N, C-alpha and C positions, 0 to 999 in steps of 0.2 A: 504495499500500499504505500510505502514511502517513496519507494520508486516512482512509482506513478505519479504520484501528487509532483514529485520534484522534476519529473516529464514533463506533465501538464503544465507545470509552473513557468516552467524553462520555454516551452512553444508560446506561453501568452506572453512572457516576458519580451521574447524574439519579435513575436507579430507587433507587439506595442511600439518597439523599439523601430522596428521598420515601418509602421504608420505615421510614426512621429519624425522620421528623417525625409519620409517622401513627401509630407504635407508641412513641413517647418518652413520651405520656403516659397510655398505656393502663394501667389499673389503680390511678392515682394522681391523676387528674383528681377536683377540687371544683367545686362551682359556688355562688356567693354569691347568696343569697337576698335579704338586705339587709345592708348594712354602715354604712349612714347616712353617708356619707360626702357625698352631692350630696343638696341640698335637695330635689330630685324623687324621693328615696326616701319623705318624708313623705306623698306625694300617695298612696301605697298602703294608708295605716294610716285605720281608721276612727275619726273623730274622735267623741268622749263628751264631752258637757255637764259643765261642772266638772273636766275633766281637763286637764292640760296635756302637750303632748309637744314634745321640742324636741331638734336634735343641740346634743350637749353636748363639750367637749373631756375630759370628767371620765369616767375608769374606763374609756377607749377599748380596746380589745385587739385592735383592727384597723384601721388606720389611723389618722387623727386625730380622729375623733369617734364616740360611742355615742348611744345614742336615752335620753334623760331622759325618764320618765314620772311625772309629778307624779299620784298616782290618788286620785280623791274618796272620801269616805267614805258620801257620799250615794247612789252607784252603787250597784245590787245585786252585778253583778259587775265592779268595775273592772279593767281591765286594758288590754292593746294587741292589737289585732286586724289582722293583717296581711292584706290582701284581694290574691291572689295569681294572678288570673284562672282559667286552667286549667292549671296546672304540669304536666309531665310529672317524676315523679321516679325512673322504671323505670329499671335500671341501677346507681344509687345505693345503697350499704348503710346510712349513717348521715344522720341531721338531727344537727347541732350548733351551738350557741349560748351564749351569755354572759352571764351575770344577775349583777352589782352590785349586793347587798342591803345597804344601810347601817343597816339596821335589826336589829335580835332574830331569831332564826328564826321564818321566816313561811311558813306554806303558801300555796303557789300550783299551779294545775292549766293544764295542756297540752290544748289541744283541737285537732285537725286535721279540716278537712270535705273531703270527694271529693263533696259534692252541694251545689248552691245553698242550699237551706231544708232541711237534715237536721231529723229529730225528735230529740227528746232522747236516743234509746238509737242513733241511726245516726251517729254520730263516733267518732274516738280521742279517748279521756280518760286521762289522767295525771296523779296526784298527785306534787307537788315539795315537799320539805320543804329551802326554803333558809336555809343558816345564815349569819351575817353575812359580809360580803366577797366574793370573786370565784368564781361558780359555774360551771363547764363542764357543761352537759347535754347528752347524748347520748341519741340515739332510733334504737334499731334498726329501719330500715323495715322489713324482714321480720316485725314483730311489730305492724305496724299494724291492729288488728282494731275494729270498731265495739264502744262499751260494752256495748251492750244485747244485741244476738244476735251476736255475734264475728263479723260478715261482714268480712274482708280489705278494705281500702280500696282503692280503686282508684288508684294512686300515677302513672295514665298521667292523672290530671284533679283535682289535690289543688286547693283553689279557696282556703282561707283556713287561718291558723295566730292561734290566740287563747291569749293566757298572761294569766293573770288570777286573780283571789281572792275571797274573799269574806269578810265581817262585818268589814270593817274600822272602828274607833270615830275614828280621824281621818286626815287627809290622808297620804299613804304614798308615798315615793319610790324607782323602783328605776331601773337603767341596764340596756339590752340592748345587745347588737353581736354582729357576726360570726355570721349566721343561714346556715348552710354545709350543702351537701350532699355529702357526700364517696362516695369509692369506695374499697373496700379495694385495696392495693396487690397486683398478681398474684404468684404464685410460680412 
């Protein structure tokens, strides 16, 4: 009888532990797309001529490093492109990231692609006015629709994030960090 109770208690304990572990992160999970803590994260960035990217200890909001991007005024669309392969964002509610703008208020754009080579009306596009200092950007994934025809983006196949500006008259430096997908807490 003692062995049976012990066996039954262990089964209940293991089942309870499994349920706790399986359910403890539900509703509060996040997924880091990029926080620039490892040199390898720079491999996913599309490099542009006359634009410099490096990991920097300045203005990090997650961990020890941010991405410092020195944008060239000679580029038509200077910015940072994160090539993601085909990431599945289903089940997440928001994309969040931090931008430190050391200069005056500047307009940037955020573009998100779900196709390999989309046409100009076939991507998500959002204008961002960034004041000097640290800015937390939040994008509701349920609102990801293409700029031209309003097609919902296929969140199962997100390929690229592009953060860029236009019309620079001189070199411009920004710092990016903590690109994260989040789920809203369940109630």
